[in-house]
N, C-alpha and C positions, 0 to 999 in steps of 0.2 A: 306679632313679629314686626310688622312695618312701623307700628307706633314706637317700639323700643329703639329701632334703628334711627327713626326720625328724632327721638328724644336725644340720643347721643349726638346727632348731627347739629342740634340746636344749641349745644353748650358753647360758651365763649372761652377762647384760649388767651393766654398772656404771652408776651415776648421776652426772651432772654437771649444771650449770645451763646451759640453752640461751639463746641470744640472742633467739630468737623462738619462738613456739609456734603451732600451729594450721594450718600449711601441710600440704597433701596433694598427692601426685604419683601419677599412673598411669604406670608404666614398662613398656616392652615390650623384651625382650631374648632372645637365644638362648643357652641354657645347654648346655654340653657334656653329652652323654648324657641330656638331658632335653627337648630341642627348644625351641620358642618358649614363653616364659613372660610372662604379664602379672601384675604385682604392684602393689598399692597401698601407698605409703609415706606415713606421716603423722607429724608431730612431735607427741609427747605428753609433756609435761613435759620431762624430761632424756633422753628416748629417741626414736629413730627407729623406728617400728613398721612392719614389713613384713607385709602380709596377702596371701598367695597361696592363696586358696581355703581349704582346711582347715588350713593351716599359718600360724601367727603367730609372728614372730621379732622380738625387741627388740634393738636395737643401741645402744651408747653414743654419744650425740650429741657429736661433737668440734667441729663448726662448723656454724652455721646463720646465714649472713650474707646480704647482698644478692646476693652472687656465687655461693655454693655451699652445699650440704649435704654434710658428710663425717661418716660414722658407722662404728663398728667394734665388733667383739666377738671374743672368743677363748675358748679352753677347752682342757682336757686330758681325756683319756679313757682307759679301761682297755684299749681295743682300738686297733688301728692304723687310721688315723694317730693317734698319741697326743696331738699338739699341733697345733691348727688355729687359724687366724685368718681373719676375714672383713672386707672393707672395701667400703663403699657410698659412691659419689660421684655427685652430681648437680650439673651446672653449670646454674645457673638461667637465664641468658640464652639459651642454645642448647638446653637440655633434654637435653644429652649425658649419658649414664649409663654408669657402670662398676661392675661387681660383681666383686670379686677374692676368690678363695679360695686360701689358702696353708697349707702344713703342713710340719712338719719331716719330710722324706722326699720324698714325691712332688712333682712340679713344680707351679708356680703355675698356676691356671686363672683367666682373666679373661673376662668376658662384657661386651659393649658393646651399648648400645641407645639408645632415646630415651624421654624422659619429657614429660608434659604436666601443667602445674599445674592441679589441679582445685579447690583451695580456697586462698585467700590467707591470710597470717598476720593474726591479729586484734590483735597487739601488736608493738611494736618495741623 
C-alpha cells in the first residue's frame, strides 16, 4: 500500500494556466488494495494538488470550469510498470469523483467516490 502511494507521489507534473484558482475539495473513495481514502484536493496555480496525509501529489490541471475539475499526470520508470498515467475528475454539481490509474501492461484501475467543496474559488 505504501509503495503504491509513494509511486503516485513520485510522478512529475506539467504546468498550464487554469481558469480558476483557490478551490478546495475533500474527497472520499475506496482504492483497490488500500481501502477507504480521504484526500484533500486544491487548485494551486496551474496544478491540482492532492494531499493524503504524508503524501502530496501535483497533477496538471486540464480543466477547471463551473462544471468540472479534470487533472492528469504521467510518468515513466525504470521498474515495472514502466509507463503510468493518472486521471482525477470531479463533477462540481454532484460531487462525483473518479480517480483512474492506467499503465502499459496491467489493467486500468478506477476508484469512485464523493467530494465536498470546502473552499470556493477566489477568481473567475
